[in-house]
C-alpha positions in Angstrom: -10.8 -7.2 -11.5 -8.8 -5.1 -9.4 -11.6 -2.5 -9.1 -13.1 -4.8 -6.6 -10.2 -4.4 -4.3 -10.9 -0.5 -3.4 -10.9 -0.2 0.4 -9.7 -3.8 0.6 -6.1 -5.3 1.8 -3.8 -6.8 -0.9 -0.9 -8.9 0.6 2.3 -9.2 -1.2 6.0 -10.2 -0.5 7.9 -7.2 0.9 10.3 -5.9 -1.9 9.2 -8.2 -4.6 7.8 -7.4 -8.3 4.2 -7.8 -6.8 5.0 -5.2 -4.2 6.2 -2.8 -6.8 3.3 -3.3 -9.1 1.0 -2.7 -5.9 2.9 0.5 -5.1 2.5 1.6 -8.7 -1.5 0.8 -8.8 -2.5 1.3 -5.4 -3.9 5.0 -6.3 -5.6 3.6 -9.3 -7.6 0.8 -7.6 -7.7 2.0 -3.9 -6.5 -1.1 -2.1 -4.5 -1.1 1.0 -0.8 -2.8 0.8 0.0 -5.6 3.3 3.6 -6.5 3.0 4.9 -10.2 4.2 8.4 -12.0 4.1 7.3 -14.9 2.1 4.6 -16.4 0.0 3.3 -18.9 2.8 2.9 -15.8 4.9 1.1 -13.9 2.3 -1.2 -16.6 1.3 -2.0 -17.2 5.1 -3.1 -13.6 5.3 -5.8 -14.3 2.9 -6.8 -17.6 4.6 -6.8 -15.8 8.0 -9.0 -12.8 6.6 -6.4 -10.2 7.2 -6.2 -9.4 3.5 -8.8 -10.0 0.8 -6.5 -11.1 -1.8 -2.7 -11.9 -2.3 -0.4 -11.1 -5.4 2.8 -13.1 -5.8 4.5 -15.5 -8.1 2.0 -17.3 -10.0 4.0 -20.8 -9.7 4.2 -20.3 -6.1 0.5 -19.3 -5.6 -0.8 -22.1 -8.1 0.9 -24.6 -6.0 -0.5 -23.4 -2.7 -4.0 -23.2 -4.3 -3.4 -26.7 -5.7 -2.4 -28.1 -2.1 -4.9 -25.9 0.1 -8.5 -26.1 -1.0 -9.4 -22.8 0.8 -7.1 -20.9 -1.7 -7.7 -20.3 -5.4 -5.9 -18.5 -8.1 -8.4 -16.0 -9.2 -6.5 -14.0 -11.8 -2.9 -14.0 -13.3 -1.3 -10.9 -13.9 1.9 -10.6 -16.1 4.0 -8.2 -14.0 7.1 -8.6 -16.4 9.1 -10.7 -14.3 11.3 -13.8 -15.6 12.9 -16.8 -14.0 16.6 -16.4 -13.3 19.7 -18.3 -12.2 22.3 -16.4 -10.0 25.5 -16.6 -12.0 28.7 -14.4 -11.7 28.3 -11.5 -14.3 31.8 -12.3 -15.6 31.0 -15.9 -16.5 29.0 -15.1 -19.7 29.9 -18.8 -21.2 27.9 -20.4 -18.4 25.1 -17.6 -18.8 24.7 -18.7 -22.4 24.8 -22.3 -21.8 22.2 -22.0 -19.1 20.0 -19.7 -21.4 20.4 -22.1 -24.3 19.2 -25.1 -22.3 16.4 -23.3 -20.8 15.3 -22.0 -24.4 15.2 -25.8 -25.4 13.3 -27.0 -22.4 10.7 -24.2 -23.6 10.8 -25.0 -27.3 9.9 -28.5 -26.8 7.1 -28.0 -24.0 9.1 -29.7 -21.3 9.0 -26.7 -19.0 5.3 -25.7 -19.7 4.6 -29.5 -18.8 6.6 -29.3 -15.5 4.8 -26.1 -14.6 1.5 -27.7 -15.3 2.2 -30.8 -13.3 3.3 -29.0 -10.4 1.1 -25.9 -10.1 -1.8 -27.5 -11.6 -2.7 -25.2 -14.6 -1.0 -24.4 -17.9 1.4 -21.3 -18.2 0.1 -18.4 -19.8 1.2 -17.8 -23.5 3.2 -14.7 -22.3 4.7 -16.7 -19.3 8.5 -17.0 -19.0 7.9 -20.5 -18.8 7.1 -20.5 -22.6 8.3 -17.3 -24.0 11.8 -17.5 -25.5 13.5 -13.9 -25.2 16.0 -13.3 -28.0 19.7 -12.9 -27.0 21.2 -14.0 -23.7 20.6 -13.2 -20.3 17.5 -11.4 -18.8 16.3 -8.5 -20.8 16.5 -5.2 -19.0 19.3 -6.4 -16.7 23.1 -5.4 -16.9 25.1 -7.7 -19.0 22.0 -8.5 -21.4 23.2 -9.6 -25.0 20.6 -8.9 -27.4 22.4 -11.1 -30.1 19.9 -13.5 -31.7 20.9 -17.1 -32.1 19.7 -20.2 -33.5 18.4 -22.9 -31.1 20.9 -25.8 -30.6 19.0 -28.5 -29.1 19.8 -32.0 -28.9 
């Protein structure tokens, strides 16, 4: 419960989606924002006592918690992010092929199984690891094509 964060420090990665969320909710919950350059530094701020909690990408934090017993994933917050591959915007055919392959990995449970294997917990039902988004490309980004299509997994 973020209400327990009032007057305490929340560590985030500078410029990340977690940083944006923290800025949007700082007044509501009354926490102080501490910014770090990477996930390990964010987590280390909690281990060293500089921050009360850290907010970062679930997979990275779950992996750190799995490998470092002094850390625990206490709460998962859907910040609306997604996994992405950087491709040239004009290479629509490659984008569609990558997107279709990722949809198949989500559909057959492969991506969820890999997530659980490496991070030590199952992805949430609304996680980008299991949620197939209609169309091609990341929604809300330039170039997104909302055209629905059938899965073509082999």
